[in-house]
ZATI-858066 format. One line per 4 residues: number of its first residue (from 1); their letters; for each residue x, y, z of C-alpha. Coordinates in Angstrom, 3 decimals. Layout:
<nodes>
NUM	A	X/Y/Z | ...
</nodes>
This chain:
<nodes>
1	MRIA	112.646/123.956/133.647 | 110.143/121.997/131.758 | 111.626/119.754/129.058 | 110.003/117.877/126.533
5	LAQI	110.590/114.767/124.953 | 110.385/114.209/121.728 | 109.682/110.233/120.720 | 109.334/109.896/116.939
9	NPTI	109.131/107.813/114.119 | 111.791/108.699/111.764 | 111.977/106.852/108.362 | 115.990/106.467/107.344
13	GALS	117.238/109.283/104.354 | 113.366/111.207/104.421 | 115.241/114.260/105.507 | 112.503/116.683/104.151
17	QNTN	109.733/114.137/106.124 | 111.472/113.837/109.107 | 112.414/118.022/109.586 | 108.300/118.466/109.403
21	KIKE	108.191/116.078/111.614 | 110.403/117.607/114.023 | 109.100/121.136/113.158 | 105.127/119.432/114.508
25	YYHR	106.679/117.961/117.428 | 108.621/121.654/118.274 | 105.461/123.407/117.782 | 103.283/121.123/119.805
29	ASEG	106.513/121.305/122.618 | 106.374/125.123/122.412 | 102.744/125.933/123.147 | 103.050/123.614/126.060
33	SADL	105.354/126.114/127.349 | 108.504/123.535/127.189 | 112.049/125.712/127.231 | 113.821/122.901/125.706
37	VIFS	113.153/120.216/123.251 | 114.629/116.737/122.286 | 115.182/114.657/119.552 | 116.660/111.219/119.113
41	ELSL	120.472/110.228/117.769 | 120.329/110.857/114.329 | 116.803/112.005/114.193 | 117.012/114.337/111.132
45	SGYP	118.202/110.869/109.125 | 116.915/108.530/111.048 | 118.939/105.783/112.429 | 120.275/104.059/111.076
49	PKDL	121.290/106.093/107.962 | 124.229/103.567/106.523 | 125.933/104.158/103.519 | 123.587/107.319/102.596
53	LLYE	126.612/109.097/104.577 | 128.792/108.717/102.128 | 127.139/110.947/100.189 | 128.688/114.520/100.700
57	SFIQ	125.321/115.525/98.887 | 123.176/113.939/101.897 | 125.855/115.221/104.783 | 124.532/118.709/102.950
61	KEKE	120.974/118.660/102.866 | 120.988/118.064/106.823 | 122.876/121.022/107.058 | 120.731/123.393/105.105
65	LIEN	117.371/121.809/106.374 | 119.089/122.575/109.929 | 120.163/126.149/108.918 | 117.194/126.902/106.685
69	ELLP	113.994/125.147/109.075 | 115.135/124.450/112.954 | 117.235/127.173/113.398 | 114.675/130.109/112.741
73	LTAQ	111.733/128.318/115.042 | 114.524/128.786/117.843 | 114.796/132.488/116.756 | 111.078/133.024/116.793
77	QDTA	110.596/131.518/119.801 | 111.737/130.835/123.191 | 111.782/127.304/123.250 | 115.640/125.446/122.383
81	ILLG	116.066/122.493/120.510 | 118.106/119.251/121.747 | 118.720/117.584/117.837 | 120.364/114.252/117.377
85	TSHS	122.098/114.829/113.888 | 125.108/114.309/111.525 | 127.522/117.499/112.259 | 130.459/117.867/109.603
89	EDGK	133.667/119.526/110.783 | 136.719/119.926/109.550 | 136.662/117.876/106.424 | 135.742/114.866/109.181
93	LYNA	131.599/113.570/110.341 | 130.586/113.182/114.058 | 127.249/111.907/115.354 | 126.789/114.689/117.476
97	ALLL	123.555/116.689/119.529 | 123.060/119.793/118.605 | 122.097/122.782/121.066 | 119.948/125.467/118.458
101	SGGS	118.864/128.426/120.740 | 118.129/131.865/119.589 | 118.201/131.374/115.760 | 122.104/129.773/116.418
105	IKSI	123.848/126.497/117.334 | 124.718/127.130/120.503 | 127.282/124.511/121.526 | 127.891/120.692/119.969
109	HKKT	128.146/117.520/121.677 | 130.054/114.723/119.652 | 129.498/111.148/120.339 | 132.402/109.491/121.751
113	LLPN	131.979/106.229/121.818 | 131.132/104.248/118.543 | 129.951/100.881/118.779 | 131.041/98.333/116.103
117	YDVF	129.944/95.278/116.721 | 126.718/93.232/115.902 | 124.466/95.593/114.073 | 126.342/98.876/114.897
121	DEER	129.328/99.827/112.770 | 129.614/103.662/113.007 | 133.342/103.822/112.549 | 132.664/103.607/109.190
125	YFTR	131.415/106.509/109.322 | 132.000/108.601/112.243 | 135.025/110.292/113.640 | 135.006/109.427/118.099
129	GSEH	134.596/113.075/119.451 | 136.837/113.165/122.683 | 135.799/116.982/124.034 | 133.528/116.837/127.178
133	KIEL	131.624/119.300/128.321 | 128.581/120.157/130.303 | 125.812/122.618/129.379 | 124.181/125.141/131.372
137	LGDL	121.113/125.139/131.110 | 119.365/127.741/133.389 | 121.102/127.252/136.763 | 120.945/123.650/136.122
141	PMAI	124.404/122.015/134.798 | 123.261/119.088/132.300 | 125.543/116.133/130.706 | 124.939/115.704/127.054
145	TVCE	125.725/112.461/125.543 | 124.208/109.898/122.629 | 123.704/107.012/123.211 | 126.429/104.632/123.323
149	DIWN	128.256/107.362/125.316 | 126.538/106.068/128.867 | 127.196/102.570/128.317 | 130.649/101.859/129.328
153	DRDF	130.590/102.277/133.147 | 133.729/100.368/135.066 | 131.130/99.599/138.416 | 128.295/98.128/136.264
157	FSEP	129.885/95.987/133.249 | 132.627/93.995/134.541 | 134.264/93.868/131.208 | 134.248/97.234/129.709
161	LYDT	134.593/97.752/125.453 | 136.590/101.044/125.599 | 139.281/102.703/127.136 | 137.496/105.751/128.030
165	DPLE	134.142/106.969/129.904 | 132.055/109.905/128.698 | 130.085/110.099/131.605 | 132.940/110.181/134.363
169	NLFA	134.561/113.298/132.701 | 131.038/114.881/132.855 | 130.242/114.680/135.732 | 133.853/115.552/136.704
173	QGAR	133.089/118.951/135.871 | 129.726/119.357/138.356 | 127.443/118.046/136.616 | 124.069/117.645/138.320
177	MLIN	121.408/115.767/135.013 | 122.240/113.738/132.339 | 120.738/113.893/128.825 | 121.053/111.086/126.519
181	LSAS	119.553/110.844/122.892 | 119.804/107.335/121.771 | 118.629/105.024/119.004 | 118.908/101.656/120.918
185	PYHL	117.160/98.758/118.435 | 114.631/96.019/120.690 | 116.270/93.009/121.705 | 114.432/90.042/123.946
189	GKHA	116.303/90.768/127.463 | 116.832/95.100/126.767 | 114.288/96.197/128.486 | 116.078/95.289/131.983
193	LREK	119.380/95.631/131.285 | 118.054/99.568/130.008 | 116.806/100.126/133.363 | 119.195/98.578/135.120
197	LLSF	121.946/100.742/133.414 | 120.351/103.952/134.231 | 118.931/103.175/137.565 | 122.545/102.464/138.333
201	LARK	123.876/106.018/136.980 | 121.181/108.154/138.477 | 121.939/107.139/142.069 | 126.133/106.910/141.236
205	YQAG	126.025/109.830/140.332 | 122.841/111.556/142.016 | 121.852/113.010/138.980 | 118.437/113.255/137.099
209	IIYL	118.793/111.189/133.631 | 116.501/111.900/130.641 | 117.098/109.039/128.261 | 115.521/109.842/124.932
213	NQVG	115.229/106.502/122.559 | 114.031/106.723/118.744 | 110.972/104.804/117.816 | 110.175/102.602/114.365
217	GNDE	111.210/99.715/112.385 | 113.845/100.477/110.095 | 114.409/97.650/107.840 | 115.659/94.879/110.336
221	LVFD	115.796/96.800/113.494 | 113.048/97.640/115.370 | 113.106/100.818/118.285 | 110.629/100.070/120.750
225	GSSL	110.497/103.552/121.928 | 110.220/103.465/125.730 | 112.234/106.169/126.583 | 112.960/106.678/130.485
229	VYNS	113.539/109.627/133.024 | 114.827/108.615/136.695 | 115.112/111.005/139.641 | 118.558/111.532/141.442
233	RGEL	117.760/108.371/143.522 | 117.640/106.124/140.722 | 113.784/105.931/141.063 | 112.136/105.677/137.369
237	IYRA	109.959/108.345/137.805 | 108.678/108.148/133.758 | 108.442/105.358/130.880 | 106.820/106.723/127.679
241	ASYK	105.051/104.662/125.597 | 106.563/101.237/123.790 | 105.999/100.960/120.211 | 104.944/104.249/119.265
245	EELF	105.066/108.085/119.021 | 104.651/110.163/122.500 | 105.608/113.796/123.390 | 105.969/114.307/127.253
249	YVET	106.889/116.586/129.639 | 109.882/116.448/132.735 | 109.737/119.431/134.933 | 113.673/119.010/136.433
253	DDLF	112.603/120.140/139.821 | 111.069/116.639/139.793 | 114.311/114.706/138.720 | 115.684/115.820/142.890
257	RLAD	112.159/115.105/144.591 | 111.178/110.901/145.680 | 109.022/109.550/143.214 | 105.228/109.461/143.872
261	IKQS	104.608/106.302/142.597 | 106.820/103.310/141.907 | 106.624/102.046/138.707 | 107.035/98.472/138.002
265	PGQD	109.888/97.444/135.777 | 109.168/97.332/132.292 | 108.045/94.050/130.186 | 109.932/91.897/128.385
269	DIAE	108.245/88.750/127.483 | 106.442/87.061/124.380 | 103.766/89.889/124.710 | 107.053/92.527/123.913
273	VFNT	108.524/90.096/120.944 | 104.845/90.078/119.257 | 104.863/94.178/119.782 | 108.068/94.056/117.756
277	LCLG	106.794/91.993/115.264 | 103.997/94.213/114.318 | 105.721/97.427/114.240 | 108.476/96.340/112.198
281	VKDY	106.123/94.456/109.785 | 103.857/97.929/109.791 | 106.720/100.245/109.285 | 108.880/98.439/106.919
285	VIKT	105.355/97.573/104.505 | 104.534/101.259/104.733 | 108.250/103.211/104.540 | 108.905/100.771/101.615
289	GFSR	105.909/101.900/99.551 | 103.573/99.151/100.030 | 100.690/99.244/102.045 | 99.081/95.264/101.438
293	VILG	101.196/91.817/101.798 | 100.662/88.952/100.547 | 102.124/84.948/101.929 | 101.277/81.820/101.349
297	LSGG	99.337/79.569/104.033 | 100.094/76.195/104.763 | 98.147/75.403/107.463 | 101.548/75.207/109.869
301	IDSA	102.223/77.084/112.911 | 104.566/79.352/111.128 | 102.428/80.574/108.436 | 100.075/81.104/110.975
305	VVAA	101.762/83.048/113.361 | 102.929/85.148/110.524 | 99.251/86.751/109.364 | 98.529/86.857/112.747
309	VARE	101.230/89.114/112.923 | 100.269/90.895/109.781 | 96.957/91.248/110.583 | 97.451/92.469/113.726
313	ALGP	100.163/95.295/111.849 | 98.383/96.122/108.860 | 94.667/95.137/109.186 | 92.617/92.057/107.714
317	ENVL	91.587/94.196/104.190 | 95.317/94.262/103.701 | 96.705/90.886/104.294 | 96.027/88.123/101.703
321	GILM	96.839/84.924/102.460 | 96.913/82.130/99.505 | 96.467/78.021/100.053 | 98.437/76.235/97.082
325	PSPY	97.994/72.609/98.191 | 99.973/70.104/96.661 | 99.417/66.585/95.945 | 100.853/65.686/99.667
329	SSGH	99.103/68.229/101.700 | 96.152/66.923/103.747 | 93.230/67.504/104.226 | 93.164/69.237/107.525
333	SIRD	96.258/71.505/106.668 | 93.522/72.975/104.084 | 91.147/73.071/106.644 | 93.491/74.682/109.480
337	AVDL	94.544/76.826/106.487 | 91.051/78.095/105.677 | 90.157/78.005/109.693 | 92.840/80.550/110.293
341	AENL	91.888/82.601/107.241 | 88.452/83.223/108.548 | 89.469/83.326/112.109 | 91.459/86.121/110.879
345	GIHY	89.419/88.082/108.844 | 91.618/88.082/105.825 | 91.330/87.373/102.604 | 92.541/84.065/100.659
349	RKVP	92.662/81.952/97.848 | 93.188/78.554/96.504 | 95.586/78.052/94.047 | 96.415/74.468/93.887
353	IEEP	99.801/73.192/92.277 | 99.678/69.892/91.270 | 98.903/70.500/87.542 | 102.283/72.623/87.274
357	FKAY	104.141/70.500/89.740 | 102.788/67.611/87.291 | 104.192/69.857/83.848 | 107.732/70.565/85.723
361	LSLL	107.570/66.297/86.605 | 107.199/65.474/83.196 | 109.585/68.475/81.418 | 112.209/67.576/84.202
365	NQEE	112.464/63.713/83.446 | 111.993/63.052/79.985 | 110.759/59.533/79.851 | 112.055/58.475/83.223
369	KAHM	109.840/58.596/86.027 | 109.458/60.789/88.899 | 112.611/60.595/91.221 | 110.470/61.422/94.553
373	DLAE	113.888/63.126/95.893 | 114.763/66.535/97.179 | 114.783/68.201/94.395 | 111.459/67.015/92.920
377	ENLQ	110.297/68.018/96.785 | 111.566/71.351/96.114 | 109.979/72.043/93.047 | 106.677/72.119/94.905
381	ARIR	107.894/74.988/97.218 | 109.585/77.136/94.321 | 106.333/76.728/92.081 | 104.693/78.349/95.326
385	GNIL	107.491/80.965/95.190 | 106.528/81.581/91.823 | 102.777/81.957/92.108 | 103.397/84.356/95.465
389	MHIS	105.910/86.617/93.681 | 103.314/86.810/90.062 | 100.767/87.724/92.115 | 102.644/90.282/94.192
393	NREH	104.023/91.968/91.070 | 100.616/92.123/89.209 | 98.804/93.066/92.043 | 101.783/94.765/94.394
397	YMVL	101.812/93.445/97.714 | 104.829/92.481/99.412 | 105.366/88.850/99.846 | 105.858/88.259/103.441
401	ATGN	108.450/85.223/104.063 | 107.136/82.787/107.043 | 110.450/80.566/107.645 | 112.099/80.363/111.296
405	KSEL	114.994/80.910/112.927 | 115.234/76.977/113.490 | 114.395/76.375/110.089 | 116.833/79.074/108.438
409	AVGY	119.906/78.498/110.429 | 119.950/74.716/109.806 | 118.876/75.234/106.115 | 115.732/73.496/106.571
413	CTLY	114.241/75.917/103.480 | 114.049/76.345/99.944 | 116.180/79.002/97.624 | 113.223/80.316/95.403
417	GDMS	110.701/78.760/97.193 | 109.170/79.770/100.798 | 112.540/81.616/101.522 | 111.130/84.337/98.701
421	GGLA	109.611/87.609/100.007 | 110.322/91.239/100.873 | 110.486/90.656/104.703 | 110.840/87.463/106.698
425	VIAD	108.866/88.105/109.968 | 109.636/85.952/112.157 | 113.239/84.566/110.417 | 114.763/85.847/114.707
429	LPKM	112.072/83.598/116.569 | 113.236/79.990/117.312 | 110.740/77.443/116.490 | 109.929/77.161/120.045
433	MVYE	108.986/80.670/120.553 | 106.732/80.330/117.340 | 104.605/77.606/119.407 | 104.977/80.012/122.488
437	LADY	104.133/83.316/120.454 | 100.730/81.366/118.880 | 99.361/80.070/122.347 | 99.900/83.900/123.563
441	LNQM	97.687/84.948/120.283 | 95.418/83.062/121.278 | 95.108/83.917/124.662 | 95.245/87.633/124.142
445	KGRE	92.310/87.766/121.591 | 90.627/85.147/123.935 | 89.524/83.126/121.573 | 91.058/80.394/119.106
449	VIPR	92.328/82.623/116.279 | 95.160/80.254/115.717 | 94.007/76.711/115.059 | 94.635/74.008/118.082
453	NTIN	95.410/71.580/115.499 | 97.729/73.972/113.713 | 99.304/73.960/116.940 | 99.457/70.378/118.280
457	KPPS	100.175/68.336/114.913 | 103.311/67.535/114.385 | 105.519/69.666/111.993 | 105.598/69.078/108.371
461	AELR	106.727/70.661/104.826 | 104.503/68.191/103.128 | 106.435/67.464/100.589 | 106.782/64.078/100.076
465	PDQK	104.406/61.625/101.961 | 103.731/61.757/105.565 | 106.889/63.539/105.798 | 107.607/65.262/109.521
469	DEDS	110.163/67.707/110.484 | 111.573/65.203/112.649 | 112.679/63.213/110.285 | 115.464/65.325/109.426
473	LPPY	115.729/67.274/112.182 | 116.806/66.736/115.541 | 113.594/67.805/118.068 | 112.951/71.417/118.327
477	NILD	113.287/71.284/122.133 | 116.251/69.743/121.904 | 117.442/71.904/118.500 | 117.007/75.297/119.666
481	PILH	119.066/75.097/122.559 | 122.028/74.497/120.272 | 121.168/77.061/118.175 | 120.893/79.361/120.490
485	FYIE	124.754/78.347/122.146 | 126.201/78.388/119.104 | 124.624/81.538/117.240 | 123.867/83.752/119.721
489	DNLS	126.761/83.171/122.604 | 129.717/81.588/120.178 | 130.186/78.877/122.575 | 132.234/75.442/120.578
493	PIAI	130.961/72.536/119.718 | 132.748/70.657/122.795 | 131.359/73.781/124.844 | 128.068/72.935/124.243
497	ISKG	128.831/69.092/123.927 | 129.780/70.250/127.880 | 125.698/70.845/128.204 | 125.193/67.418/128.305
501	FEPS	124.010/67.299/124.357 | 124.814/64.529/122.394 | 128.007/64.695/120.193 | 126.893/63.974/117.155
505	TVKR	123.860/66.323/117.132 | 125.833/68.829/118.263 | 128.219/68.078/115.341 | 125.480/67.358/112.981
509	VIRM	123.687/70.633/113.525 | 126.767/72.979/113.412 | 127.543/71.166/110.259 | 124.335/72.223/108.847
513	VDRA	124.176/75.703/110.351 | 127.655/76.182/108.716 | 126.496/75.072/105.500 | 123.570/76.900/104.986
517	EFKR	125.628/80.346/105.137 | 124.870/80.563/101.737 | 121.731/80.370/102.049 | 121.273/82.935/105.053
521	RQAA	122.972/85.189/102.688 | 120.333/85.318/99.616 | 117.657/85.372/102.360 | 114.516/88.467/102.534
525	PGLR	115.920/90.560/105.460 | 114.673/89.523/109.184 | 113.138/91.229/111.954 | 115.865/91.481/114.977
529	ITTR	114.281/89.525/117.941 | 117.122/87.860/119.624 | 120.335/88.856/120.838 | 121.972/87.379/117.704
533	AFGI	119.888/87.672/114.605 | 121.525/86.621/111.112 | 122.090/89.165/108.498 | 123.713/92.349/109.536
537	GRRM	124.447/91.121/112.928 | 126.260/87.830/111.965 | 128.528/88.476/109.686 | 130.095/84.795/108.578
541	PIAR	132.192/83.725/105.207 | 130.487/81.277/102.953 | 133.321/79.700/101.441 | 135.262/78.586/104.575
545	SYEY	137.169/75.527/105.799 | 137.726/75.953/110.169 | 137.656/72.945/112.232 | 136.482/73.830/115.978
</nodes>
């Protein structure tokens, strides 16, 4: 049997558009003599559709498109479709894989394990499927599953999350091959974990495995594609493209032969972080109806990295940098910002904020002298935010916020100032990773794209004379590990201190993180990179009192 895998990039909620894409890939697969073409989890709606699933009209529209647009394809041609979609039955909604063949729905395979952790909340919408049955395609018995249903093997995971393993039931029925329709978002370490699990399952069940993943950016989540095919010996025989659509074919006979070529392990390094950010920016901007972005260029490393990512994602002609020097901006910062813009080939403008800053000081201090306090420092950031939003409104640019995870964690950022924007590109990158990414960008391009002075100089918000980040924060090489243990590993202060950190520093950092929750609740969506990002994957109360 010849199976086509359609690794597509759907737009959430664009049902007709997604259907047309599915039809396009179907025709290509049919022309390629495929017996079956498969699409990823919830490919008709895009994943995750969230509360769109609560609208009965949305579910009905999906059903109509399947009946009127997709089923007729299989009546006219021999190629069958395995489609990831929602499925309504007896007043309940399921996350399912539908096998369409001969103009009808031949079988329905309902997802059993509904993830309800981190960025997932499928129990809010779906009912858990309880029936597991194999599907005979040709003379090959297949186990057809949806995403999470393969992630509960008791021999692989020391602490399985669920009380049942659908694969045990399916392979007990004699399945020789596994198809998994997935929508698995990227985070650091995900590639290695996926490949390790799939190879293990192939060896355990002596079965060929086809794992098809969604590709594309949907809000904070970026789906990297990287679909995988394993033979029954657990050898990787094909890895699909990362971060782009692809149609490829698998001959089922190859799933039971030795691999022709030994595949190297998938990459999970700073290059993948860069690619994830680029796809996340591109899809977020385009899918929200924009084509151009604007950001403030301070001469610092954060805005430099964001500008470089935006340039790669959208092209230099679609990126506008705004230099907004204040009385405290250093000459070298202005030069660094100009050098960056020219290195990247992006447009830039200079809009000094000294005059509006003076006007605010006069208005707000009346007869008093300027206080030179935190409120006046933040005024500068808010003036800059207003300028960016003005240009955005008038010229239809999306504003990109440039703050990193370290700053966002401890609240070293200004509401309605540098936090302004439609997308926070590096909001899940700790400061030390931002430096790593800057070095990578220069190495990748083989030249100094991000000025060396931007990388080498001490980071500073430049909101007061001679200001440095370390005046207010611990050094980033100390701050970032503490934040990792607290935010990603959920360790208590005592547990973090036991790792060798200064107790007073740990307690101070955690107080800052907790107190800044109200800021993060109002922040722009940030692209997920780490195992625990702020936003939908970390839900903390604002008004609280808890002593660890």
